[in-house]
C-alpha positions in Angstrom: 0.0 0.0 0.0 2.8 2.3 0.9 4.6 1.5 -2.4 1.4 2.3 -4.3 1.1 5.6 -2.5 4.8 6.4 -3.3 4.3 5.7 -7.0 1.1 7.8 -7.0 3.0 10.7 -5.5 5.7 10.4 -8.1 3.1 10.2 -10.9 1.3 13.4 -9.5 4.7 15.1 -9.3 5.5 14.2 -13.0 2.1 15.3 -14.2 2.3 18.6 -12.3 5.8 19.2 -13.8 4.6 18.5 -17.3 1.6 20.8 -16.7 3.8 23.5 -15.4 6.1 23.2 -18.4 3.3 23.3 -20.9 1.7 26.3 -19.0 5.1 28.1 -19.0 5.5 27.4 -22.8 2.0 28.8 -23.4 2.8 31.8 -21.2 6.0 32.5 -23.1 4.3 32.1 -26.5 1.6 34.5 -25.4 4.1 37.0 -24.1 6.1 36.7 -27.3 3.0 37.4 -29.4 2.1 40.4 -27.3 5.6 41.7 -27.4 5.8 41.3 -31.2 2.4 42.8 -31.9 3.2 45.9 -29.8 6.5 46.3 -31.7 4.9 45.9 -35.1 2.3 48.5 -34.0 0.1 48.1 -37.1 -2.7 45.7 -37.5 -2.2 45.4 -41.3 1.5 44.5 -40.8 0.6 42.1 -37.9 -1.7 40.1 -40.2 1.0 39.9 -42.9 3.8 38.9 -40.5 2.2 36.6 -38.0 0.6 33.3 -39.1 -0.9 31.1 -36.3 -1.8 27.4 -36.8 -5.5 28.2 -37.0 -5.0 30.9 -39.7 -6.0 29.9 -43.3 -2.5 31.0 -44.5 -0.6 28.8 -42.1 -0.4 25.6 -44.0 0.3 27.2 -47.4 3.1 29.3 -46.0 4.6 26.4 -44.2 4.5 24.2 -47.3 5.5 26.9 -49.7 9.3 26.3 -49.7 9.6 22.8 -48.2 11.9 21.4 -50.9 12.1 17.9 -49.4 8.7 16.2 -49.0 10.1 13.7 -46.5 9.8 16.6 -44.0 6.2 17.5 -44.8 4.4 14.4 -43.6 1.5 14.8 -41.2 3.5 13.5 -38.2 6.4 16.0 -38.9 6.7 18.5 -36.0 5.1 21.9 -36.9 6.0 25.4 -35.7 3.9 27.1 -33.2 4.0 30.2 -35.3 5.4 31.3 -38.7 6.6 34.9 -39.1 7.0 36.4 -42.6 8.7 39.8 -42.0 7.9 42.5 -44.5 10.7 44.9 -43.5 14.1 44.5 -41.7 12.8 46.0 -38.4 10.3 43.1 -38.2 13.3 40.7 -37.9 14.7 42.9 -35.2 11.4 42.8 -33.3 11.2 39.0 -33.7 14.7 38.4 -32.4 14.3 40.8 -29.4 10.9 39.3 -28.4 12.0 35.7 -28.9 15.1 36.2 -26.8 13.1 38.0 -24.0 10.6 35.1 -23.8 12.8 32.2 -24.5 11.3 31.3 -27.9 13.3 29.1 -30.3 13.7 30.5 -33.9 14.5 28.7 -37.2 15.3 31.0 -40.1 14.3 30.0 -43.6 15.1 31.6 -47.0 14.7 29.1 -49.8 13.9 25.9 -47.8 16.6 23.8 -49.4 18.3 22.7 -46.2 19.0 19.0 -47.0 17.9 17.9 -43.6 15.0 20.4 -43.2 16.6 22.2 -40.2 15.5 25.6 -41.4 11.9 24.7 -40.8 11.9 21.6 -38.5 12.9 20.6 -35.0 11.5 18.5 -32.2 11.1 21.3 -29.6 8.6 24.2 -29.7 9.8 26.6 -32.3 8.8 29.4 -34.7 9.8 29.8 -38.3 11.2 33.2 -39.4 10.5 32.9 -43.1 12.3 35.6 -45.1 10.3 35.2 -48.3 9.2 38.8 -48.4 12.7 40.2 -48.0 13.9 39.5 -51.6 14.8 42.9 -53.2 17.7 42.9 -55.6 19.5 46.2 -56.3 22.2 46.0 -59.1 24.9 48.6 -59.6 26.3 47.8 -63.0 28.9 50.6 -62.9 30.4 49.3 -59.7 29.8 45.6 -60.6 28.0 45.0 -57.3 24.6 43.9 -56.0 22.7 44.2 -52.7 20.4 41.1 -52.6 18.1 40.4 -49.7 18.3 36.9 -48.1 14.8 35.8 -49.2 15.6 36.0 -52.9 16.5 32.9 -54.8 19.7 32.5 -56.8 17.5 32.1 -59.9 15.9 35.5 -59.2 19.4 37.0 -58.7 20.6 35.5 -62.0 17.6 36.7 -63.8 18.0 40.3 -62.6 21.7 40.3 -63.5 20.9 38.8 -67.0 18.3 41.5 -67.7 20.8 44.2 -66.9 24.0 43.0 -68.5 25.0 40.0 -70.6 28.7 40.0 -69.7 28.4 40.1 -65.9 27.7 37.1 -63.8 27.8 35.6 -60.3 29.4 32.3 -59.3 26.7 30.4 -57.4 24.8 27.1 -57.7 22.9 25.5 -60.6 19.5 25.1 -58.8 17.6 28.3 -59.3 15.1 27.8 -56.4 17.9 27.8 -53.7 17.6 30.8 -51.3 20.7 33.1 -51.3 20.6 33.2 -47.5 21.7 29.6 -46.9 23.6 29.2 -50.1 26.0 32.1 -49.7 26.5 31.5 -46.0 27.5 27.9 -46.6 29.9 28.6 -49.4 27.9 28.1 -52.6 29.3 26.8 -55.9 28.3 26.0 -59.5 29.6 26.0 -63.0 31.9 29.0 -62.4 33.8 27.7 -59.4 37.0 26.8 -61.3 37.2 30.3 -62.8 35.9 32.3 -59.9 35.6 30.2 -56.8 32.6 30.2 -54.4 29.7 32.6 -54.0 31.1 33.3 -50.5 34.4 34.4 -52.0 32.5 37.3 -53.7 30.6 38.6 -50.7 31.9 42.1 -49.9 29.4 43.2 -47.2 26.4 42.0 -45.4 23.6 43.4 -43.2 22.6 41.2 -40.3 20.5 41.1 -37.1 22.6 39.8 -34.3 21.5 38.0 -31.1 20.8 41.3 -29.4 18.5 42.4 -32.2 21.0 45.0 -33.5 21.4 45.6 -37.2 25.1 45.4 -38.2 27.1 45.8 -41.4 30.6 44.6 -42.0 32.2 47.7 -40.4 30.2 47.3 -37.2 30.3 43.5 -36.9 34.1 43.2 -37.4 36.1 41.0 -39.6 35.8 37.8 -37.6 32.0 37.9 -37.6 32.0 38.8 -41.3 34.4 35.9 -42.0 32.2 33.4 -40.1 29.0 34.0 -42.1 30.8 33.6 -45.5 30.9 29.8 -45.3 30.3 28.9 -41.7 26.5 28.9 -41.9 25.0 32.2 -41.1 22.1 30.7 -39.0 24.6 29.8 -36.3 25.4 33.5 -35.7 22.6 35.8 -36.8 19.9 36.5 -39.2 21.4 37.7 -42.5 19.1 40.4 -43.9 21.0 41.0 -47.2 24.3 40.5 -48.9 26.5 42.8 -51.0 28.2 40.8 -53.7 30.7 41.5 -56.4 30.0 40.5 -59.9 32.5 38.8 -62.3 33.1 39.1 -66.0 32.0 36.5 -68.5 32.4 36.5 -72.3 29.4 37.4 -74.5 29.4 33.9 -75.9 29.8 30.7 -73.8 29.4 27.1 -74.9 27.4 24.4 -73.2 27.7 20.7 -74.1 26.8 17.3 -72.9 28.2 13.9 -73.8 26.4 10.7 -72.8 27.5 7.1 -72.6 25.5 4.0 -71.9 28.3 1.5 -72.3 30.0 0.8 -69.0 33.4 0.2 -70.7 33.3 3.5 -72.6 32.0 5.5 -69.6 34.6 4.1 -67.3 37.4 5.0 -69.7 36.1 8.6 -69.9 35.7 8.9 -66.1 39.2 7.5 -65.5 40.7 10.2 -67.7 38.4 12.9 -66.3 39.8 12.3 -62.9 43.3 13.3 -64.1 42.4 16.3 -66.3 39.2 17.9 -65.0 40.9 19.9 -62.2 44.0 20.8 -64.3 42.7 22.0 -67.7 42.0 25.7 -68.4 39.8 27.2 -65.7 37.5 28.4 -68.5 36.4 24.8 -68.7 34.0 23.0 -66.3 33.0 19.4 -66.9 30.8 17.4 -64.4 30.2 13.7 -64.3 26.7 12.4 -63.5 25.7 8.8 -63.1 22.0 8.1 -63.2 19.4 5.8 -64.7 17.6 6.3 -68.0 15.0 3.8 -69.2 16.3 1.2 -66.8 19.9 1.6 -68.1 22.8 3.4 -66.3 23.8 6.5 -68.1 27.0 8.5 -67.7 26.6 12.2 -68.6 29.4 14.7 -69.0 27.7 18.2 -69.0 30.0 21.2 -69.2 30.4 24.9 -69.7 33.2 26.6 -71.6 33.7 30.4 -71.2 34.2 31.0 -74.9 33.2 29.9 -78.4 32.7 26.3 -79.6 35.8 26.3 -81.9 38.1 27.2 -79.0 36.4 24.5 -76.9 36.9 21.8 -79.4 40.6 22.6 -79.9 41.1 22.6 -76.1 39.2 19.3 -75.5 40.8 17.5 -78.5 44.2 18.4 -77.1 43.7 17.8 -73.4 40.8 15.4 -73.1 40.2 13.5 -76.4 38.8 10.6 -74.5 35.6 12.6 -74.0 34.8 12.3 -77.8 33.3 15.8 -77.9 31.9 16.8 -81.2 30.4 20.0 -82.5 26.9 18.5 -82.5 27.2 18.0 -78.7 27.7 21.8 -78.2 25.7 24.9 -78.3 26.8 28.6 -78.1 24.7 31.0 -76.0 24.9 33.8 -73.4 26.0 33.0 -69.8 22.5 33.7 -68.5 21.1 31.2 -71.1 23.6 28.7 -69.9 22.1 29.0 -66.4 18.7 28.0 -67.7 20.4 25.1 -69.6 22.2 23.8 -66.6 19.0 24.0 -64.5 17.5 21.6 -67.1 14.7 24.1 -67.8 14.7 23.5 -71.6 14.3 26.3 -74.1 12.4 28.5 -71.7 13.1 32.3 -71.7 15.3 33.5 -68.9 12.4 34.7 -66.7 11.8 31.0 -65.9 14.7 31.5 -63.4 12.5 33.8 -61.2 9.8 31.2 -60.7 9.6 29.5 -57.3 8.8 25.8 -57.4 8.7 23.1 -54.7 10.4 19.8 -54.7 8.1 16.9 -55.5 10.3 14.0 -54.6 11.7 13.1 -51.2 15.5 12.7 -51.1 18.6 12.0 -49.0 22.2 13.1 -49.8 25.7 12.7 -48.6 29.0 14.2 -49.8 32.7 13.6 -50.1 35.9 15.2 -51.4 38.4 13.2 -53.5 42.1 14.0 -53.3 43.3 11.4 -55.7 41.8 9.5 -58.6 39.9 6.4 -57.6 40.8 3.1 -59.3 38.7 1.6 -62.1 37.3 -1.2 -59.9 35.8 1.5 -57.6 34.1 3.2 -60.5 32.8 -0.2 -61.7 31.3 -0.8 -58.3 29.5 2.5 -58.5 28.1 1.5 -61.9 26.8 -1.8 -60.4 25.3 0.1 -57.5 23.4 2.3 -60.0 21.8 -0.9 -61.4 20.2 -1.8 -58.1 16.4 -1.5 -57.8 16.7 1.2 -55.1 18.7 3.4 -57.5 16.0 4.0 -60.0 16.0 7.8 -59.3 19.5 8.1 -57.8 22.3 10.4 -59.0 26.0 10.5 -58.4 27.4 13.9 -59.2 31.2 14.6 -59.5 32.1 18.3 -59.5 35.7 19.2 -60.5 37.8 21.6 -58.5 41.2 23.1 -59.3 41.6 26.5 -61.0 40.6 29.4 -58.7 39.8 26.9 -55.9 43.5 26.1 -55.6 44.5 29.7 -55.3 42.4 30.7 -52.3 43.8 29.6 -48.9 41.7 27.1 -46.9 41.5 29.7 -44.0 40.3 32.7 -46.1 36.7 31.6 -45.5 35.3 28.9 -43.3 34.9 26.6 -46.4 38.2 24.7 -46.2 38.0 22.2 -49.1 40.4 24.0 -51.5 43.8 23.0 -52.8 44.4 19.3 -52.8 40.8 18.3 -53.6 40.4 17.3 -57.2 36.6 16.9 -57.1 33.6 16.7 -54.8 31.1 13.9 -54.9 27.4 14.1 -54.1 25.5 10.9 -53.4 21.8 11.6 -54.0 18.7 9.4 -54.0 15.1 10.4 -54.7 11.9 8.4 -54.1 8.2 8.6 -54.3 5.9 7.8 -51.4 6.7 7.1 -47.8 8.9 4.0 -48.1 12.2 5.8 -47.4 14.2 3.2 -45.6 15.7 1.2 -48.5 16.5 4.4 -50.5 18.3 6.0 -47.6 20.2 2.7 -46.9 21.3 2.7 -50.6 22.9 6.2 -50.1 24.6 5.0 -46.9 25.8 1.8 -48.6 27.4 3.7 -51.5 29.0 6.2 -49.0 30.5 3.3 -47.0 31.8 1.7 -50.2 33.7 5.0 -51.0 35.4 5.4 -47.6 38.8 4.2 -48.8 38.9 6.4 -51.9 38.1 9.8 -50.5 39.6 12.4 -48.1 40.5 11.1 -44.6 41.4 12.5 -41.2 38.9 14.0 -41.4 36.6 12.6 -44.1 35.3 15.9 -45.5 31.7 17.0 -46.0 30.0 20.1 -47.4 27.8 22.1 -45.1 25.4 23.0 -47.9 24.7 19.3 -48.4 23.9 18.9 -44.7 24.0 15.3 -43.4 22.7 14.5 -40.0 24.2 11.0 -40.2 27.5 12.8 -39.3 26.0 13.5 -35.8 23.8 16.0 -34.1 23.3 17.4 -30.6 21.8 14.9 -28.2 22.8 16.3 -24.8 24.2 14.2 -22.0 27.7 14.0 -20.5 29.6 15.7 -23.3 29.5 19.4 -23.8 27.9 20.9 -26.8 31.4 21.9 -28.0 32.6 18.3 -27.7 29.5 17.0 -29.5 29.7 19.6 -32.3 33.4 19.0 -33.0 32.7 15.4 -34.2 30.9 16.7 -37.3 32.2 20.3 -37.3 35.7 19.3 -38.4 34.2 17.3 -41.3 32.5 20.4 -42.6 35.1 23.0 -41.6 38.4 21.2 -40.7 40.8 23.5 -38.9 38.4 26.4 -39.3 36.0 24.9 -36.8 37.9 26.2 -33.8 37.8 29.8 -35.2 34.1 29.5 -35.9 33.6 28.4 -32.2 35.6 31.4 -31.0 33.4 33.7 -33.2 30.2 32.1 -31.9 31.4 32.4 -28.3 32.0 36.1 -28.9 28.9 37.1 -30.8 26.3 34.7 -29.4 27.6 33.2 -26.1 24.1 32.3 -24.9 23.6 30.2 -28.1 20.4 31.9 -29.1 20.9 30.9 -32.8 21.2 27.2 -32.8 20.0 24.0 -34.5 21.0 20.3 -34.5 24.3 21.0 -36.2 25.0 24.6 -35.4 28.4 26.0 -34.4 28.5 25.8 -30.5 30.0 28.3 -28.2 32.8 26.9 -26.0 30.2 26.9 -23.2 26.8 28.4 -23.2 26.4 31.3 -20.8 23.4 33.3 -19.7 23.7 36.9 -21.0 21.4 39.6 -19.6 
């Protein structure tokens, strides 16, 4: 009887604790809403900025930029609120009120975070969706642009292309990626061998820090500015906008694609590609893509040459004749048209780049960096892997480095995978429906197969291809710094320690955090 009474008391204590916790959360959320509404001070703005779960706009706003449907299932945790700021001061208000009432924020621009961390977590949270902050101001004379974080790189490319045909920006190939996450993680595409990363061309930024203060480069200081250009801005602040420098491109560029279905022919080209793709003229970019086509494995070699087709053919015939490139494989066009071509948007006019679309297939990805060519038997194994039933919609993408990537020191930005890396590999698998297990295991299996052929100590990974398999914060005996180091050195190598020092300086209370954010050395309460 006494034992029963004891357990009853424990149960009552637990229920009261849970009730108190829930009540406190509700009180905090109510206080946050009141604080935010008072700061916004305009009922019209309030209705545009604040979206509650019972509002008709809530579901559509939440789903609007979820690019990976595996994170939009009914059981997926949902935010308690979504905020869509219409002016920078709204972001300041959100940060100040959230900090005052202990509300957890996730910041979203394009929604392409590979693990959904910009709009998903398992504790009560709100989404700060920057979709309305997407202005783009181009100064052609000074070859610079101020672009707000909520814009996509497609919108940026389109605005540049409208203004000038011989100015460009070196960023990714997927036009629906938000500039906020893309720039702050590094960002690269077809111009990386000639011009490096998107982050290498950021010359200023406007941010809201953990105190709710708006800072530009001069006010934030060089360490803070360094950290957000490759270290993941969401660990440090909310980036409102970026000032970027544009680069020159010729009026005529050439795109091309060579395809092979024969394993023997494809492996011969891939073998040679590994030795030349990072060493040829940095005007030439050639990717390797393995995927299925009509139940056959297809090797594709899409590329961009910064010049006319005749010069391209002379270069390839001299340096890479194994590719078998012919004039019929090539097409001359402007750089902005090449962006549409690489995005596989067909013959559409360039305004297609400004259209925002959602991903329709669930996916899982992992990444690696290769520092020496892999042997033929390893490539053969990848070919066989692509023939497996689970690989029906899989892609293996090999991106060449070299050129400008070799010339920028690995400490100049947080992105450390520079000289010594000959290419990057992305392992990617898509699927339809809810049966994700076997498709995710396929990615993990291929990744395991490649362990002996890629960079080691640490085995590198790219933060913009985020991978929670590398680890995430779980709490317990180890400090957040000790936990974070296990995957932080894979993303950032030796730059991880400097990122931690910056974090400790600018956000010691760890207000901006997620499952793989940069930790402070130790979290402290800041008043």
